[in-house]
Backbone as XML, in Angstrom:
<?xml version="1.0"?>
<chain id="A" units="angstrom">
  <residue number="1" name="MET">
    <atom name="N" x="121.501" y="-88.634" z="108.338"/>
    <atom name="CA" x="122.802" y="-89.036" z="107.840"/>
    <atom name="C" x="123.261" y="-90.385" z="108.402"/>
  </residue>
  <residue number="2" name="ILE">
    <atom name="N" x="122.636" y="-90.807" z="109.482"/>
    <atom name="CA" x="123.063" y="-92.069" z="110.075"/>
    <atom name="C" x="122.856" y="-93.240" z="109.119"/>
  </residue>
  <residue number="3" name="HIS">
    <atom name="N" x="121.896" y="-93.105" z="108.208"/>
    <atom name="CA" x="121.650" y="-94.194" z="107.269"/>
    <atom name="C" x="122.889" y="-94.469" z="106.415"/>
  </residue>
  <residue number="4" name="ARG">
    <atom name="N" x="123.649" y="-93.462" z="106.083"/>
    <atom name="CA" x="124.884" y="-93.670" z="105.309"/>
    <atom name="C" x="125.894" y="-94.504" z="106.091"/>
  </residue>
  <residue number="5" name="THR">
    <atom name="N" x="125.937" y="-94.294" z="107.384"/>
    <atom name="CA" x="126.853" y="-95.063" z="108.229"/>
    <atom name="C" x="126.519" y="-96.546" z="108.175"/>
  </residue>
  <residue number="6" name="TRP">
    <atom name="N" x="125.218" y="-96.864" z="108.282"/>
    <atom name="CA" x="124.811" y="-98.274" z="108.268"/>
    <atom name="C" x="124.979" y="-98.897" z="106.885"/>
  </residue>
  <residue number="7" name="ILE">
    <atom name="N" x="124.738" y="-98.134" z="105.833"/>
    <atom name="CA" x="124.968" y="-98.654" z="104.488"/>
    <atom name="C" x="126.451" y="-98.940" z="104.291"/>
  </residue>
  <residue number="8" name="GLY">
    <atom name="N" x="127.301" y="-98.027" z="104.734"/>
    <atom name="CA" x="128.747" y="-98.252" z="104.650"/>
    <atom name="C" x="129.191" y="-99.446" z="105.479"/>
  </residue>
  <residue number="9" name="ALA">
    <atom name="N" x="128.654" y="-99.557" z="106.695"/>
    <atom name="CA" x="128.995" y="-100.696" z="107.556"/>
    <atom name="C" x="128.547" y="-102.008" z="106.931"/>
  </residue>
  <residue number="10" name="GLY">
    <atom name="N" x="127.363" y="-102.003" z="106.324"/>
    <atom name="CA" x="126.873" y="-103.209" z="105.653"/>
    <atom name="C" x="127.749" y="-103.601" z="104.484"/>
  </residue>
  <residue number="11" name="ALA">
    <atom name="N" x="128.174" y="-102.615" z="103.704"/>
    <atom name="CA" x="129.035" y="-102.897" z="102.558"/>
    <atom name="C" x="130.390" y="-103.445" z="103.006"/>
  </residue>
  <residue number="12" name="ILE">
    <atom name="N" x="130.954" y="-102.865" z="104.047"/>
    <atom name="CA" x="132.238" y="-103.363" z="104.566"/>
    <atom name="C" x="132.073" y="-104.767" z="105.138"/>
  </residue>
  <residue number="13" name="SER">
    <atom name="N" x="130.982" y="-104.997" z="105.850"/>
    <atom name="CA" x="130.732" y="-106.327" z="106.403"/>
    <atom name="C" x="130.564" y="-107.365" z="105.295"/>
  </residue>
  <residue number="14" name="ALA">
    <atom name="N" x="129.862" y="-107.005" z="104.224"/>
    <atom name="CA" x="129.702" y="-107.925" z="103.088"/>
    <atom name="C" x="131.049" y="-108.206" z="102.429"/>
  </residue>
  <residue number="15" name="LEU">
    <atom name="N" x="131.860" y="-107.159" z="102.264"/>
    <atom name="CA" x="133.204" y="-107.337" z="101.711"/>
    <atom name="C" x="134.013" y="-108.322" z="102.555"/>
  </residue>
  <residue number="16" name="LEU">
    <atom name="N" x="133.973" y="-108.134" z="103.877"/>
    <atom name="CA" x="134.702" y="-109.033" z="104.776"/>
    <atom name="C" x="134.165" y="-110.460" z="104.697"/>
  </residue>
  <residue number="17" name="SER">
    <atom name="N" x="132.856" y="-110.604" z="104.577"/>
    <atom name="CA" x="132.268" y="-111.935" z="104.474"/>
    <atom name="C" x="132.783" y="-112.667" z="103.233"/>
  </residue>
  <residue number="18" name="VAL">
    <atom name="N" x="132.819" y="-111.968" z="102.106"/>
    <atom name="CA" x="133.324" y="-112.577" z="100.869"/>
    <atom name="C" x="134.804" y="-112.935" z="101.026"/>
  </residue>
  <residue number="19" name="ALA">
    <atom name="N" x="135.587" y="-112.020" z="101.581"/>
    <atom name="CA" x="137.023" y="-112.266" z="101.750"/>
    <atom name="C" x="137.282" y="-113.433" z="102.706"/>
  </residue>
  <residue number="20" name="ILE">
    <atom name="N" x="136.562" y="-113.458" z="103.816"/>
    <atom name="CA" x="136.731" y="-114.542" z="104.794"/>
    <atom name="C" x="136.273" y="-115.871" z="104.207"/>
  </residue>
  <residue number="21" name="GLY">
    <atom name="N" x="135.177" y="-115.839" z="103.450"/>
    <atom name="CA" x="134.701" y="-117.059" z="102.796"/>
    <atom name="C" x="135.700" y="-117.589" z="101.781"/>
  </residue>
  <residue number="22" name="ALA">
    <atom name="N" x="136.260" y="-116.693" z="100.981"/>
    <atom name="CA" x="137.264" y="-117.104" z="99.991"/>
    <atom name="C" x="138.521" y="-117.637" z="100.669"/>
  </residue>
  <residue number="23" name="PHE">
    <atom name="N" x="138.927" y="-116.976" z="101.748"/>
    <atom name="CA" x="140.097" y="-117.436" z="102.496"/>
    <atom name="C" x="139.868" y="-118.858" z="103.015"/>
  </residue>
  <residue number="24" name="GLY">
    <atom name="N" x="138.686" y="-119.091" z="103.567"/>
    <atom name="CA" x="138.376" y="-120.423" z="104.082"/>
    <atom name="C" x="138.319" y="-121.476" z="102.994"/>
  </residue>
  <residue number="25" name="ALA">
    <atom name="N" x="137.802" y="-121.096" z="101.832"/>
    <atom name="CA" x="137.657" y="-122.055" z="100.735"/>
    <atom name="C" x="138.973" y="-122.369" z="100.043"/>
  </residue>
  <residue number="26" name="HIS">
    <atom name="N" x="139.866" y="-121.391" z="99.996"/>
    <atom name="CA" x="141.074" y="-121.563" z="99.185"/>
    <atom name="C" x="142.386" y="-121.669" z="99.966"/>
  </residue>
  <residue number="27" name="ALA">
    <atom name="N" x="142.410" y="-121.147" z="101.179"/>
    <atom name="CA" x="143.689" y="-121.118" z="101.904"/>
    <atom name="C" x="143.714" y="-122.019" z="103.131"/>
  </residue>
  <residue number="28" name="LEU">
    <atom name="N" x="142.559" y="-122.483" z="103.557"/>
    <atom name="CA" x="142.511" y="-123.310" z="104.766"/>
    <atom name="C" x="142.089" y="-124.730" z="104.437"/>
  </residue>
  <residue number="29" name="ASP">
    <atom name="N" x="142.619" y="-125.659" z="105.191"/>
    <atom name="CA" x="142.161" y="-127.045" z="105.107"/>
    <atom name="C" x="141.439" y="-127.328" z="106.418"/>
  </residue>
  <residue number="30" name="LEU">
    <atom name="N" x="140.135" y="-127.086" z="106.434"/>
    <atom name="CA" x="139.359" y="-127.169" z="107.665"/>
    <atom name="C" x="138.798" y="-128.555" z="107.943"/>
  </residue>
  <residue number="31" name="GLY">
    <atom name="N" x="138.845" y="-129.424" z="106.954"/>
    <atom name="CA" x="138.356" y="-130.783" z="107.141"/>
    <atom name="C" x="136.918" y="-130.805" z="107.600"/>
  </residue>
  <residue number="32" name="GLU">
    <atom name="N" x="136.673" y="-131.518" z="108.688"/>
    <atom name="CA" x="135.307" y="-131.686" z="109.188"/>
    <atom name="C" x="134.719" y="-130.399" z="109.766"/>
  </residue>
  <residue number="33" name="ARG">
    <atom name="N" x="135.559" y="-129.388" z="110.022"/>
    <atom name="CA" x="135.060" y="-128.120" z="110.570"/>
    <atom name="C" x="134.672" y="-127.121" z="109.478"/>
  </residue>
  <residue number="34" name="ALA">
    <atom name="N" x="134.764" y="-127.517" z="108.210"/>
    <atom name="CA" x="134.444" y="-126.610" z="107.100"/>
    <atom name="C" x="132.982" y="-126.168" z="107.138"/>
  </residue>
  <residue number="35" name="SER">
    <atom name="N" x="132.074" y="-127.046" z="107.507"/>
    <atom name="CA" x="130.655" y="-126.653" z="107.529"/>
    <atom name="C" x="130.390" y="-125.625" z="108.627"/>
  </residue>
  <residue number="36" name="THR">
    <atom name="N" x="131.109" y="-125.725" z="109.728"/>
    <atom name="CA" x="130.978" y="-124.731" z="110.798"/>
    <atom name="C" x="131.441" y="-123.372" z="110.298"/>
  </residue>
  <residue number="37" name="TYR">
    <atom name="N" x="132.568" y="-123.356" z="109.591"/>
    <atom name="CA" x="133.102" y="-122.122" z="109.012"/>
    <atom name="C" x="132.101" y="-121.543" z="108.011"/>
  </residue>
  <residue number="38" name="ASP">
    <atom name="N" x="131.553" y="-122.399" z="107.161"/>
    <atom name="CA" x="130.575" y="-121.957" z="106.160"/>
    <atom name="C" x="129.329" y="-121.357" z="106.808"/>
  </residue>
  <residue number="39" name="THR">
    <atom name="N" x="128.904" y="-121.917" z="107.923"/>
    <atom name="CA" x="127.759" y="-121.357" z="108.643"/>
    <atom name="C" x="128.069" y="-119.935" z="109.098"/>
  </residue>
  <residue number="40" name="GLY">
    <atom name="N" x="129.279" y="-119.724" z="109.596"/>
    <atom name="CA" x="129.689" y="-118.374" z="109.984"/>
    <atom name="C" x="129.647" y="-117.411" z="108.815"/>
  </residue>
  <residue number="41" name="VAL">
    <atom name="N" x="130.142" y="-117.852" z="107.653"/>
    <atom name="CA" x="130.146" y="-117.005" z="106.458"/>
    <atom name="C" x="128.709" y="-116.674" z="106.035"/>
  </residue>
  <residue number="42" name="GLN">
    <atom name="N" x="127.817" y="-117.661" z="106.065"/>
    <atom name="CA" x="126.421" y="-117.430" z="105.661"/>
    <atom name="C" x="125.735" y="-116.408" z="106.566"/>
  </residue>
  <residue number="43" name="TYR">
    <atom name="N" x="125.855" y="-116.574" z="107.869"/>
    <atom name="CA" x="125.222" y="-115.639" z="108.792"/>
    <atom name="C" x="125.880" y="-114.264" z="108.720"/>
  </residue>
  <residue number="44" name="HIS">
    <atom name="N" x="127.179" y="-114.239" z="108.487"/>
    <atom name="CA" x="127.895" y="-112.977" z="108.331"/>
    <atom name="C" x="127.312" y="-112.203" z="107.144"/>
  </residue>
  <residue number="45" name="MET">
    <atom name="N" x="127.182" y="-112.860" z="105.992"/>
    <atom name="CA" x="126.675" y="-112.178" z="104.804"/>
    <atom name="C" x="125.212" y="-111.772" z="104.975"/>
  </residue>
  <residue number="46" name="LEU">
    <atom name="N" x="124.414" y="-112.650" z="105.535"/>
    <atom name="CA" x="123.004" y="-112.325" z="105.737"/>
    <atom name="C" x="122.849" y="-111.063" z="106.576"/>
  </residue>
  <residue number="47" name="HIS">
    <atom name="N" x="123.665" y="-110.944" z="107.613"/>
    <atom name="CA" x="123.527" y="-109.794" z="108.494"/>
    <atom name="C" x="124.277" y="-108.568" z="107.976"/>
  </residue>
  <residue number="48" name="ALA">
    <atom name="N" x="125.163" y="-108.758" z="107.004"/>
    <atom name="CA" x="125.699" y="-107.607" z="106.271"/>
    <atom name="C" x="124.573" y="-106.973" z="105.461"/>
  </residue>
  <residue number="49" name="VAL">
    <atom name="N" x="123.762" y="-107.806" z="104.836"/>
    <atom name="CA" x="122.604" y="-107.318" z="104.084"/>
    <atom name="C" x="121.599" y="-106.667" z="105.044"/>
  </residue>
  <residue number="50" name="ALA">
    <atom name="N" x="121.457" y="-107.225" z="106.240"/>
    <atom name="CA" x="120.565" y="-106.625" z="107.239"/>
    <atom name="C" x="121.045" y="-105.220" z="107.612"/>
  </residue>
  <residue number="51" name="LEU">
    <atom name="N" x="122.350" y="-105.025" z="107.704"/>
    <atom name="CA" x="122.882" y="-103.688" z="107.985"/>
    <atom name="C" x="122.549" y="-102.723" z="106.855"/>
  </residue>
  <residue number="52" name="LEU">
    <atom name="N" x="122.630" y="-103.202" z="105.624"/>
    <atom name="CA" x="122.224" y="-102.366" z="104.491"/>
    <atom name="C" x="120.750" y="-101.977" z="104.631"/>
  </residue>
  <residue number="53" name="ALA">
    <atom name="N" x="119.926" y="-102.938" z="105.026"/>
    <atom name="CA" x="118.497" y="-102.668" z="105.210"/>
    <atom name="C" x="118.268" y="-101.637" z="106.307"/>
  </residue>
  <residue number="54" name="VAL">
    <atom name="N" x="119.022" y="-101.728" z="107.382"/>
    <atom name="CA" x="118.902" y="-100.739" z="108.460"/>
    <atom name="C" x="119.151" y="-99.342" z="107.910"/>
  </residue>
  <residue number="55" name="GLY">
    <atom name="N" x="120.182" y="-99.204" z="107.103"/>
    <atom name="CA" x="120.483" y="-97.905" z="106.518"/>
    <atom name="C" x="119.431" y="-97.439" z="105.536"/>
  </residue>
  <residue number="56" name="LEU">
    <atom name="N" x="118.963" y="-98.353" z="104.714"/>
    <atom name="CA" x="118.005" y="-97.978" z="103.675"/>
    <atom name="C" x="116.621" y="-97.649" z="104.227"/>
  </residue>
  <residue number="57" name="ILE">
    <atom name="N" x="116.171" y="-98.409" z="105.214"/>
    <atom name="CA" x="114.827" y="-98.144" z="105.731"/>
    <atom name="C" x="114.821" y="-97.151" z="106.884"/>
  </residue>
  <residue number="58" name="GLY">
    <atom name="N" x="115.981" y="-96.910" z="107.487"/>
    <atom name="CA" x="116.049" y="-95.949" z="108.588"/>
    <atom name="C" x="115.587" y="-94.578" z="108.176"/>
  </residue>
  <residue number="59" name="ASP">
    <atom name="N" x="116.032" y="-94.141" z="107.045"/>
    <atom name="CA" x="115.635" y="-92.830" z="106.540"/>
    <atom name="C" x="114.160" y="-92.846" z="106.127"/>
  </residue>
  <residue number="60" name="LYS">
    <atom name="N" x="113.724" y="-93.929" z="105.540"/>
    <atom name="CA" x="112.338" y="-94.055" z="105.052"/>
    <atom name="C" x="111.330" y="-94.045" z="106.201"/>
  </residue>
  <residue number="61" name="LEU">
    <atom name="N" x="111.632" y="-94.773" z="107.276"/>
    <atom name="CA" x="110.713" y="-94.856" z="108.406"/>
    <atom name="C" x="110.837" y="-93.668" z="109.347"/>
  </residue>
  <residue number="62" name="GLY">
    <atom name="N" x="111.946" y="-92.944" z="109.265"/>
    <atom name="CA" x="112.157" y="-91.822" z="110.162"/>
    <atom name="C" x="112.436" y="-92.251" z="111.589"/>
  </residue>
  <residue number="63" name="LYS">
    <atom name="N" x="112.942" y="-93.453" z="111.748"/>
    <atom name="CA" x="113.220" y="-93.999" z="113.082"/>
    <atom name="C" x="114.685" y="-94.419" z="113.170"/>
  </residue>
  <residue number="64" name="GLU">
    <atom name="N" x="115.546" y="-93.535" z="112.730"/>
    <atom name="CA" x="116.961" y="-93.880" z="112.651"/>
    <atom name="C" x="117.543" y="-94.263" z="113.999"/>
  </residue>
  <residue number="65" name="SER">
    <atom name="N" x="117.158" y="-93.572" z="115.056"/>
    <atom name="CA" x="117.720" y="-93.846" z="116.368"/>
    <atom name="C" x="117.374" y="-95.255" z="116.840"/>
  </residue>
  <residue number="66" name="ALA">
    <atom name="N" x="116.101" y="-95.620" z="116.727"/>
    <atom name="CA" x="115.680" y="-96.959" z="117.144"/>
    <atom name="C" x="116.297" y="-98.020" z="116.245"/>
  </residue>
  <residue number="67" name="LEU">
    <atom name="N" x="116.344" y="-97.753" z="114.960"/>
    <atom name="CA" x="116.930" y="-98.730" z="114.036"/>
    <atom name="C" x="118.427" y="-98.890" z="114.253"/>
  </residue>
  <residue number="68" name="SER">
    <atom name="N" x="119.073" y="-97.864" z="114.783"/>
    <atom name="CA" x="120.498" y="-98.005" z="115.087"/>
    <atom name="C" x="120.738" y="-99.110" z="116.112"/>
  </residue>
  <residue number="69" name="TRP">
    <atom name="N" x="119.773" y="-99.288" z="117.019"/>
    <atom name="CA" x="119.879" y="-100.402" z="117.967"/>
    <atom name="C" x="119.922" y="-101.727" z="117.215"/>
  </residue>
  <residue number="70" name="ALA">
    <atom name="N" x="119.072" y="-101.862" z="116.211"/>
    <atom name="CA" x="119.080" y="-103.086" z="115.403"/>
    <atom name="C" x="120.430" y="-103.245" z="114.725"/>
  </residue>
  <residue number="71" name="GLY">
    <atom name="N" x="120.952" y="-102.161" z="114.175"/>
    <atom name="CA" x="122.258" y="-102.220" z="113.516"/>
    <atom name="C" x="123.354" y="-102.679" z="114.458"/>
  </residue>
  <residue number="72" name="TRP">
    <atom name="N" x="123.392" y="-102.088" z="115.645"/>
    <atom name="CA" x="124.426" y="-102.489" z="116.613"/>
    <atom name="C" x="124.254" y="-103.942" z="117.057"/>
  </residue>
  <residue number="73" name="LEU">
    <atom name="N" x="123.019" y="-104.376" z="117.183"/>
    <atom name="CA" x="122.786" y="-105.785" z="117.539"/>
    <atom name="C" x="123.250" y="-106.717" z="116.421"/>
  </residue>
  <residue number="74" name="PHE">
    <atom name="N" x="123.043" y="-106.313" z="115.156"/>
    <atom name="CA" x="123.535" y="-107.122" z="114.043"/>
    <atom name="C" x="125.063" y="-107.163" z="114.022"/>
  </residue>
  <residue number="75" name="VAL">
    <atom name="N" x="125.704" y="-106.048" z="114.338"/>
    <atom name="CA" x="127.175" y="-106.017" z="114.400"/>
    <atom name="C" x="127.661" y="-106.934" z="115.520"/>
  </residue>
  <residue number="76" name="ALA">
    <atom name="N" x="127.064" y="-106.797" z="116.703"/>
    <atom name="CA" x="127.459" y="-107.647" z="117.832"/>
    <atom name="C" x="127.222" y="-109.120" z="117.511"/>
  </residue>
  <residue number="77" name="GLY">
    <atom name="N" x="126.091" y="-109.416" z="116.889"/>
    <atom name="CA" x="125.795" y="-110.798" z="116.511"/>
    <atom name="C" x="126.806" y="-111.352" z="115.529"/>
  </residue>
  <residue number="78" name="THR">
    <atom name="N" x="127.216" y="-110.531" z="114.584"/>
    <atom name="CA" x="128.208" y="-110.976" z="113.604"/>
    <atom name="C" x="129.531" y="-111.289" z="114.285"/>
  </residue>
  <residue number="79" name="VAL">
    <atom name="N" x="129.968" y="-110.403" z="115.159"/>
    <atom name="CA" x="131.240" y="-110.625" z="115.867"/>
    <atom name="C" x="131.161" y="-111.876" z="116.736"/>
  </residue>
  <residue number="80" name="LEU">
    <atom name="N" x="130.093" y="-111.993" z="117.517"/>
    <atom name="CA" x="129.977" y="-113.114" z="118.450"/>
    <atom name="C" x="129.649" y="-114.429" z="117.751"/>
  </residue>
  <residue number="81" name="PHE">
    <atom name="N" x="128.676" y="-114.411" z="116.846"/>
    <atom name="CA" x="128.243" y="-115.646" z="116.191"/>
    <atom name="C" x="129.249" y="-116.075" z="115.129"/>
  </residue>
  <residue number="82" name="ALA">
    <atom name="N" x="129.370" y="-115.274" z="114.077"/>
    <atom name="CA" x="130.272" y="-115.651" z="112.980"/>
    <atom name="C" x="131.722" y="-115.689" z="113.459"/>
  </residue>
  <residue number="83" name="GLY">
    <atom name="N" x="132.108" y="-114.686" z="114.238"/>
    <atom name="CA" x="133.491" y="-114.639" z="114.723"/>
    <atom name="C" x="133.876" y="-115.869" z="115.528"/>
  </residue>
  <residue number="84" name="SER">
    <atom name="N" x="132.985" y="-116.293" z="116.422"/>
    <atom name="CA" x="133.306" y="-117.479" z="117.228"/>
    <atom name="C" x="133.376" y="-118.732" z="116.360"/>
  </residue>
  <residue number="85" name="LEU">
    <atom name="N" x="132.515" y="-118.814" z="115.335"/>
    <atom name="CA" x="132.564" y="-119.975" z="114.437"/>
    <atom name="C" x="133.842" y="-119.976" z="113.598"/>
  </residue>
  <residue number="86" name="TYR">
    <atom name="N" x="134.287" y="-118.797" z="113.160"/>
    <atom name="CA" x="135.539" y="-118.712" z="112.404"/>
    <atom name="C" x="136.708" y="-119.196" z="113.257"/>
  </residue>
  <residue number="87" name="VAL">
    <atom name="N" x="136.802" y="-118.661" z="114.461"/>
    <atom name="CA" x="137.934" y="-119.014" z="115.337"/>
    <atom name="C" x="137.859" y="-120.476" z="115.744"/>
  </residue>
  <residue number="88" name="LEU">
    <atom name="N" x="136.670" y="-120.957" z="116.077"/>
    <atom name="CA" x="136.491" y="-122.363" z="116.447"/>
    <atom name="C" x="136.919" y="-123.276" z="115.296"/>
  </residue>
  <residue number="89" name="SER">
    <atom name="N" x="136.524" y="-122.927" z="114.076"/>
    <atom name="CA" x="136.854" y="-123.752" z="112.906"/>
    <atom name="C" x="138.346" y="-123.794" z="112.636"/>
  </residue>
  <residue number="90" name="ILE">
    <atom name="N" x="138.994" y="-122.670" z="112.785"/>
    <atom name="CA" x="140.425" y="-122.586" z="112.472"/>
    <atom name="C" x="141.287" y="-123.184" z="113.571"/>
  </residue>
  <residue number="91" name="THR">
    <atom name="N" x="140.916" y="-122.929" z="114.842"/>
    <atom name="CA" x="141.773" y="-123.354" z="115.953"/>
    <atom name="C" x="141.347" y="-124.662" z="116.601"/>
  </residue>
  <residue number="92" name="GLY">
    <atom name="N" x="140.060" y="-125.010" z="116.484"/>
    <atom name="CA" x="139.564" y="-126.205" z="117.161"/>
    <atom name="C" x="139.281" y="-125.974" z="118.636"/>
  </residue>
  <residue number="93" name="ILE">
    <atom name="N" x="139.329" y="-124.728" z="119.098"/>
    <atom name="CA" x="139.039" y="-124.420" z="120.503"/>
    <atom name="C" x="137.528" y="-124.526" z="120.704"/>
  </residue>
  <residue number="94" name="THR">
    <atom name="N" x="137.103" y="-125.621" z="121.289"/>
    <atom name="CA" x="135.667" y="-125.940" z="121.338"/>
    <atom name="C" x="134.872" y="-125.073" z="122.308"/>
  </residue>
  <residue number="95" name="TRP">
    <atom name="N" x="135.487" y="-124.536" z="123.356"/>
    <atom name="CA" x="134.720" y="-123.729" z="124.303"/>
    <atom name="C" x="134.175" y="-122.453" z="123.656"/>
  </residue>
  <residue number="96" name="LEU">
    <atom name="N" x="134.714" y="-122.085" z="122.506"/>
    <atom name="CA" x="134.185" y="-120.913" z="121.796"/>
    <atom name="C" x="132.748" y="-121.144" z="121.328"/>
  </residue>
  <residue number="97" name="GLY">
    <atom name="N" x="132.355" y="-122.400" z="121.214"/>
    <atom name="CA" x="130.980" y="-122.711" z="120.862"/>
    <atom name="C" x="129.980" y="-122.172" z="121.877"/>
  </residue>
  <residue number="98" name="ALA">
    <atom name="N" x="130.433" y="-121.920" z="123.103"/>
    <atom name="CA" x="129.555" y="-121.355" z="124.126"/>
    <atom name="C" x="129.250" y="-119.881" z="123.859"/>
  </residue>
  <residue number="99" name="ILE">
    <atom name="N" x="130.066" y="-119.210" z="123.071"/>
    <atom name="CA" x="129.868" y="-117.794" z="122.743"/>
    <atom name="C" x="128.861" y="-117.643" z="121.599"/>
  </residue>
  <residue number="100" name="THR">
    <atom name="N" x="128.842" y="-118.613" z="120.716"/>
    <atom name="CA" x="128.017" y="-118.538" z="119.508"/>
    <atom name="C" x="126.549" y="-118.222" z="119.802"/>
  </residue>
  <residue number="101" name="PRO">
    <atom name="N" x="125.893" y="-118.859" z="120.771"/>
    <atom name="CA" x="124.484" y="-118.544" z="121.032"/>
    <atom name="C" x="124.242" y="-117.092" z="121.454"/>
  </residue>
  <residue number="102" name="LEU">
    <atom name="N" x="125.231" y="-116.475" z="122.085"/>
    <atom name="CA" x="125.076" y="-115.062" z="122.445"/>
    <atom name="C" x="124.931" y="-114.206" z="121.184"/>
  </residue>
  <residue number="103" name="GLY">
    <atom name="N" x="125.679" y="-114.563" z="120.163"/>
    <atom name="CA" x="125.544" y="-113.874" z="118.884"/>
    <atom name="C" x="124.180" y="-114.115" z="118.269"/>
  </residue>
  <residue number="104" name="GLY">
    <atom name="N" x="123.690" y="-115.345" z="118.402"/>
    <atom name="CA" x="122.355" y="-115.661" z="117.899"/>
    <atom name="C" x="121.275" y="-114.847" z="118.599"/>
  </residue>
  <residue number="105" name="VAL">
    <atom name="N" x="121.433" y="-114.646" z="119.905"/>
    <atom name="CA" x="120.483" y="-113.820" z="120.654"/>
    <atom name="C" x="120.548" y="-112.377" z="120.154"/>
  </residue>
  <residue number="106" name="CYS">
    <atom name="N" x="121.750" y="-111.879" z="119.860"/>
    <atom name="CA" x="121.881" y="-110.519" z="119.303"/>
    <atom name="C" x="121.167" y="-110.424" z="117.955"/>
  </residue>
  <residue number="107" name="PHE">
    <atom name="N" x="121.329" y="-111.428" z="117.110"/>
    <atom name="CA" x="120.622" y="-111.430" z="115.822"/>
    <atom name="C" x="119.109" y="-111.376" z="116.033"/>
  </residue>
  <residue number="108" name="LEU">
    <atom name="N" x="118.606" y="-112.236" z="116.909"/>
    <atom name="CA" x="117.164" y="-112.266" z="117.181"/>
    <atom name="C" x="116.669" y="-110.914" z="117.701"/>
  </residue>
  <residue number="109" name="ALA">
    <atom name="N" x="117.427" y="-110.337" z="118.618"/>
    <atom name="CA" x="117.036" y="-109.041" z="119.173"/>
    <atom name="C" x="117.061" y="-107.953" z="118.095"/>
  </residue>
  <residue number="110" name="GLY">
    <atom name="N" x="118.043" y="-108.004" z="117.212"/>
    <atom name="CA" x="118.113" y="-107.029" z="116.122"/>
    <atom name="C" x="116.899" y="-107.112" z="115.213"/>
  </residue>
  <residue number="111" name="TRP">
    <atom name="N" x="116.500" y="-108.326" z="114.874"/>
    <atom name="CA" x="115.313" y="-108.500" z="114.029"/>
    <atom name="C" x="114.056" y="-108.064" z="114.767"/>
  </residue>
  <residue number="112" name="ALA">
    <atom name="N" x="113.991" y="-108.319" z="116.067"/>
    <atom name="CA" x="112.832" y="-107.894" z="116.861"/>
    <atom name="C" x="112.746" y="-106.363" z="116.894"/>
  </residue>
  <residue number="113" name="VAL">
    <atom name="N" x="113.866" y="-105.692" z="117.076"/>
    <atom name="CA" x="113.877" y="-104.227" z="117.081"/>
    <atom name="C" x="113.449" y="-103.698" z="115.714"/>
  </residue>
  <residue number="114" name="MET">
    <atom name="N" x="113.923" y="-104.330" z="114.645"/>
    <atom name="CA" x="113.539" y="-103.884" z="113.310"/>
    <atom name="C" x="112.031" y="-104.043" z="113.113"/>
  </residue>
  <residue number="115" name="ALA">
    <atom name="N" x="111.473" y="-105.150" z="113.550"/>
    <atom name="CA" x="110.023" y="-105.357" z="113.439"/>
    <atom name="C" x="109.264" y="-104.333" z="114.275"/>
  </residue>
  <residue number="116" name="TRP">
    <atom name="N" x="109.736" y="-104.077" z="115.469"/>
    <atom name="CA" x="109.102" y="-103.087" z="116.352"/>
    <atom name="C" x="109.082" y="-101.714" z="115.681"/>
  </residue>
  <residue number="117" name="CYS">
    <atom name="N" x="110.206" y="-101.358" z="115.052"/>
    <atom name="CA" x="110.275" y="-100.072" z="114.354"/>
    <atom name="C" x="109.280" y="-100.003" z="113.196"/>
  </residue>
  <residue number="118" name="ALA">
    <atom name="N" x="109.094" y="-101.111" z="112.528"/>
    <atom name="CA" x="108.184" y="-101.136" z="111.385"/>
    <atom name="C" x="106.721" y="-101.022" z="111.824"/>
  </residue>
  <residue number="119" name="PHE">
    <atom name="N" x="106.379" y="-101.592" z="112.960"/>
    <atom name="CA" x="104.987" y="-101.653" z="113.366"/>
    <atom name="C" x="104.551" y="-100.545" z="114.332"/>
  </residue>
  <residue number="120" name="ARG">
    <atom name="N" x="105.478" y="-99.867" z="114.950"/>
    <atom name="CA" x="105.061" y="-98.816" z="115.887"/>
    <atom name="C" x="104.606" y="-97.587" z="115.122"/>
  </residue>
  <residue number="121" name="LYS">
    <atom name="N" x="103.779" y="-96.822" z="115.774"/>
    <atom name="CA" x="103.220" y="-95.623" z="115.102"/>
    <atom name="C" x="104.106" y="-94.430" z="115.291"/>
  </residue>
</chain>
């Protein structure tokens, strides 16, 4: 049943990515920081789809527990990476850029866990 949780989380994350992207495109004047905001939206959506994949393949591989680690890493990466880029773009608080790589490490670790789950016996 855990696969339903990840599919739901992925769908909600994708919904938020679209809403945040639309908000940035239509309600904010980000100027030179617009590309930073867009990068956050792109990684947010990509990892929303990754959460869907965690749910869909978790049941298929029978490794739901291990794949849940990948899911949580994708969630943490989205909050840290995309979240820091959103806040940095809107507020101009540059020290938030130091948080962004931590999110990137979470993304990398999530993909590594997913690969490990696929290749282990």
